[in-house]
C-alpha positions in Angstrom: -11.2 -23.5 -2.2 -7.5 -23.8 -1.5 -6.5 -26.0 1.5 -3.3 -25.8 3.4 -0.9 -28.7 2.5 -0.4 -30.9 5.5 3.3 -31.0 5.1 3.6 -27.2 5.5 3.5 -25.5 8.9 2.5 -21.8 9.0 5.1 -19.1 8.9 4.9 -15.6 10.3 5.3 -12.6 7.9 4.9 -8.9 7.7 3.0 -7.2 4.9 4.0 -3.9 3.2 1.1 -2.5 1.1 1.8 0.2 -1.5 -0.6 2.8 -2.7 -1.6 2.9 -6.3 -5.1 4.1 -7.0 -7.5 1.6 -8.6 -4.6 -0.8 -9.0 -4.9 -1.4 -5.3 -7.5 -4.0 -6.3 -4.5 -6.2 -7.2 -3.5 -6.0 -3.5 -7.0 -7.1 -2.6 -6.5 -10.3 -4.7 -3.1 -11.0 -3.1 -4.5 -10.6 0.4 -7.6 -12.7 -0.5 -5.4 -15.6 -1.7 -3.0 -15.4 1.3 -6.0 -15.5 3.7 -7.5 -18.4 1.9 -4.3 -20.4 1.6 -3.6 -20.0 5.3 0.1 -20.9 5.4 1.2 -17.3 6.3 0.3 -15.9 9.6 0.2 -12.1 9.2 2.1 -10.5 12.1 2.5 -6.9 11.0 1.0 -4.7 8.3 2.3 -1.4 7.0 0.3 0.6 4.5 0.2 4.0 2.7 -2.5 5.7 0.6 -4.7 3.0 -1.0 -2.5 0.5 0.7 -3.5 2.0 4.0 -7.2 1.5 3.1 -6.5 -2.1 2.2 -4.6 -2.5 5.5 -7.4 -1.2 7.7 -10.0 -3.3 5.9 -7.8 -6.4 6.4 -7.2 -5.6 10.1 -10.9 -4.8 10.6 -11.9 -8.2 9.2 -9.3 -10.1 11.3 -10.5 -8.3 14.4 -14.2 -9.0 13.7 -14.0 -12.7 12.6 -10.6 -13.9 11.4 -9.5 -14.6 7.8 -12.9 -15.3 6.3 -14.3 -12.1 7.6 -11.2 -10.2 6.4 -11.8 -11.6 2.9 -15.4 -10.4 3.1 -14.5 -6.9 4.3 -12.1 -6.4 1.5 -14.6 -7.7 -1.1 -17.3 -5.5 0.2 -15.2 -2.4 0.1 -13.9 -2.9 -3.4 -17.4 -3.7 -4.6 -18.7 -0.5 -3.1 -15.8 1.5 -4.5 -16.5 0.3 -8.0 -18.4 2.4 -10.6 -21.6 0.3 -10.1 -21.1 0.2 -6.3 -23.5 1.7 -3.8 -21.6 4.8 -2.7 -23.6 8.1 -2.7 -22.9 10.6 -5.5 -20.4 12.9 -3.7 -18.5 9.9 -2.3 -18.5 8.3 -5.7 -16.9 11.4 -7.3 -14.2 11.4 -4.6 -13.3 7.8 -5.1 -13.2 8.2 -8.9 -10.5 10.8 -8.4 -8.8 9.0 -5.4 -8.5 5.8 -7.4 -6.4 7.7 -10.0 -3.4 9.9 -10.2 -4.2 11.7 -13.4 -7.2 11.5 -15.7 -7.1 9.8 -19.1 -5.0 11.7 -21.6 -7.2 13.6 -24.0 -10.3 13.1 -22.0 -12.4 16.2 -21.2 -11.7 15.6 -17.5 -8.0 16.0 -18.1 -8.4 19.5 -19.6 -10.8 20.5 -16.9 -8.6 19.1 -14.1 -5.4 20.6 -15.6 -6.9 24.1 -15.9 -8.4 23.9 -12.4 -5.2 22.7 -10.7 -3.2 25.3 -12.5 -5.1 28.2 -11.0 -7.0 26.8 -8.0 -6.1 24.6 -5.0 -8.4 22.5 -2.8 -8.4 25.5 -0.4 -10.0 27.6 -3.2 -12.5 25.1 -4.5 -13.4 23.5 -1.2 -13.6 26.2 1.4 -15.7 24.1 3.8 -13.1 21.3 3.7 -15.6 18.6 2.8 -13.9 15.2 2.6 -16.3 12.4 1.8 -13.4 9.9 2.0 -13.5 10.1 5.8 -17.2 9.2 5.7 -16.5 6.1 3.5 -13.8 4.9 5.8 -16.0 5.3 8.9 -18.7 3.4 7.1 -16.5 0.4 6.5 -14.2 0.3 9.5 -14.8 -0.3 13.2 -11.8 1.7 14.5 -12.3 0.5 18.1 -12.0 -3.0 16.9 -8.9 -2.2 14.8 -7.2 -0.5 17.8 -8.0 -3.4 20.0 -6.9 -6.1 17.6 -4.1 -8.3 19.0 -3.6 -10.5 16.0 -1.6 -8.0 14.0 0.5 -4.8 14.5 -0.7 -2.2 12.0 1.1 0.9 10.9 -0.1 3.7 8.6 2.2 6.3 7.1 1.4 10.0 6.3 3.7 12.8 5.2 4.2 15.8 7.5 3.6 18.8 5.3 5.8 21.1 7.4 8.8 18.9 7.9 8.6 16.6 4.8 9.2 13.6 7.1 7.2 10.4 7.3 4.9 10.1 10.3 4.1 6.5 11.4 0.8 6.1 13.1 0.8 3.0 15.3 -2.3 0.9 15.8 -3.4 2.5 19.0 -3.4 6.0 17.3 -5.5 5.0 14.3 -8.6 7.0 13.5 -10.6 7.9 10.3 -8.5 11.1 10.1 -5.2 9.0 10.1 -6.3 6.9 7.1 -7.7 10.0 5.4 -4.4 11.7 5.9 -2.5 8.7 4.5 -4.6 9.0 1.3 -4.6 12.8 1.1 -3.6 13.7 -2.5 -2.7 17.4 -2.2 -4.3 18.4 -5.5 -7.6 16.8 -4.5 -7.9 17.3 -0.7 -6.9 20.0 1.7 -4.1 18.7 4.1 -5.6 16.7 6.9 -4.7 18.1 10.3 -4.1 15.8 13.2 -3.3 17.5 16.6 -2.7 20.7 14.6 -0.2 19.2 12.2 -1.1 19.0 8.4 -0.5 15.7 6.6 -0.5 14.6 2.9 -0.4 11.2 1.3 1.9 8.8 3.0 3.2 7.4 -0.3 5.5 10.4 -0.7 7.7 9.4 2.2 6.8 5.8 3.2 5.3 3.6 0.5 5.2 1.5 2.5 7.4 2.0 5.5 9.2 -1.1 6.5 11.2 0.0 9.5 8.3 0.0 12.0 8.5 -3.8 11.9 12.1 -3.9 13.2 11.3 -3.3 16.8 7.7 -4.5 17.0 7.4 -8.0 15.3 9.2 -11.3 15.7 9.1 -12.1 12.0 12.1 -10.9 10.0 10.3 -11.4 6.7 8.5 -8.6 4.8 6.3 -9.3 1.8 5.9 -6.1 -0.3 2.8 -5.9 -2.5 4.2 -3.5 -5.0 1.9 -1.5 -7.2 4.2 1.1 -8.6 6.8 -0.3 -11.0 10.4 0.6 -10.3 11.6 0.2 -13.9 10.0 1.2 -17.2 11.5 0.3 -20.6 9.8 3.0 -22.6 10.6 6.8 -22.3 7.5 8.8 -21.5 6.6 11.5 -24.0 3.1 12.9 -23.3 2.3 15.1 -20.3 0.3 12.3 -18.7 3.0 9.7 -19.3 5.6 12.0 -17.8 3.5 12.9 -14.8 2.7 9.2 -14.2 6.4 8.2 -14.4 7.3 11.1 -12.0 4.7 9.7 -9.6 6.1 6.2 -9.8 9.6 7.4 -9.1 8.5 9.6 -6.2 6.3 6.9 -4.7 9.1 4.3 -4.8 12.0 6.5 -3.6 11.5 5.9 0.1 11.1 2.1 -0.5 14.4 2.0 -2.4 16.1 3.9 0.4 14.9 1.3 2.9 16.1 -1.5 0.5 19.6 0.1 0.6 19.6 0.2 4.4 18.4 -3.3 4.8 21.0 -4.6 2.3 23.8 -2.8 4.1 22.8 -4.1 7.5 22.3 -7.7 6.1 25.8 -7.7 4.6 27.4 -6.5 7.9 25.5 -9.2 9.9 26.5 -11.9 7.4 30.1 -10.8 7.7 30.0 -11.0 11.4 30.5 -7.2 11.9 27.1 -6.6 13.5 25.4 -8.7 16.1 22.1 -10.3 15.1 19.1 -10.4 17.4 16.4 -8.5 19.2 18.2 -7.3 22.3 19.7 -3.8 22.7 22.7 -3.3 20.5 21.6 -6.1 18.2 20.3 -5.8 14.6 17.5 -7.5 12.7 18.3 -9.4 9.5 15.4 -8.7 7.3 14.3 -10.9 4.4 12.5 -9.0 1.7 10.0 -10.6 -0.7 7.8 -9.1 -3.3 4.6 -9.6 -5.3 4.5 -7.0 -8.1 1.6 -5.9 -10.2 3.7 -5.1 -13.2 5.0 -8.7 -13.3 1.4 -9.8 -13.9 -0.1 -6.9 -15.8 2.6 -5.4 -18.0 0.0 -3.9 -20.3 -1.5 -1.6 -17.7 -0.8 2.1 -18.0 -1.5 5.3 -16.1 -5.0 5.6 -17.6 -6.2 2.3 -16.0 -5.7 3.8 -12.6 -8.9 5.7 -13.3 -10.9 2.6 -14.2 -13.3 1.9 -11.5 -15.5 -0.7 -13.3 -16.0 -3.7 -11.1 -15.0 -6.0 -14.0 -11.6 -4.3 -14.0 -11.3 -4.6 -10.2 -12.2 -8.3 -10.5 -9.5 -8.8 -13.2 -6.9 -7.2 -10.9 -8.1 -9.3 -8.0 -7.8 -12.5 -10.0 -4.4 -11.4 -11.1 -3.4 -10.7 -7.5 -4.6 -14.1 -6.4 -2.7 -15.8 -9.2 0.5 -13.8 -8.4 0.2 -14.8 -4.7 -0.3 -18.5 -5.6 2.8 -18.3 -7.8 4.8 -16.6 -5.1 4.0 -19.2 -2.5 4.7 -22.1 -4.8 8.1 -20.7 -5.7 9.2 -19.1 -2.4 7.3 -20.5 0.6 10.4 -22.5 1.7 12.6 -19.3 1.4 10.5 -17.4 4.0 12.5 -17.3 7.2 15.7 -18.1 5.4 16.6 -15.6 2.7 15.3 -12.6 0.6 13.8 -13.5 -2.7 14.7 -10.2 -4.4 18.1 -8.8 -5.1 18.2 -5.8 -2.9 21.7 -4.7 -4.0 20.7 -4.8 -7.7 17.5 -2.8 -7.2 18.5 -0.2 -4.6 22.0 0.8 -5.2 22.9 3.9 -7.3 24.1 3.7 -10.8 27.8 4.9 -11.2 29.1 6.5 -14.3 
């Protein structure tokens, strides 16, 4: 077990957790190591889609018993979500689809799903609006405890179907329906209605949303656990490869927009053109850090998002733990001082 080095004091940080199907088990590993290491005090958490599920599992554990209980809650969930886990049949089928964006290319499921999606929607094939995901979330999470948790500030994003805008649900508003809405893939589920408003997956417009931290937490550092790669070196050719790359671009677009805004404000603060602080009329200087799945698992592809074997989840977890350990070794001293990614290089447009 890792022990906190005596020469280090703890530092506060906010976590931004992306969605990404089964690859969210990498986030489990990152969180598991951060909780074990103990040098980072988690002040705020923002999550979308599978990241929202990880976020509520983490908060539920912190509320019930602190870091060790949070580690247990995350492990229990991913074990149950695996192919050899203990979910009932209908819930198992839903999770097998939720933990993927598209089926394996060439698999019988791909032809079936493609034909079905071309002619039928969830409103046609699911007239009773059965969503077993909600039951799974209720089974694992004590939402009263989550809403009452004072250790962290939790935010879950969903996409308003009517307006196309992101809706941020603060901690006191969290319910099973909110998490279900954040993970609502529109080709799999009917839109989740909350107070009469329909919502789809939060990853479309906030994956994850960073701005909720600006006015709610003291920490000016945000650690993004990034599941969807921003860059790819190969050009997609097959239908599945193309769809996967479209999903990656779409699910990163809102994050890149926030990177641009943060970089712009940071430069103005550093130039003395904007006041820095937390009072009215002052601006936060946000330091952005990242632990990225593709830096550890470059060989993973779209098909692996469908893999729900526990051995695969454990491999991702172990990779996440290693990535978190590497990040802390390289950048713990930078937290509270500077960003450890080049926001300008990543977020700014390419000019011809």
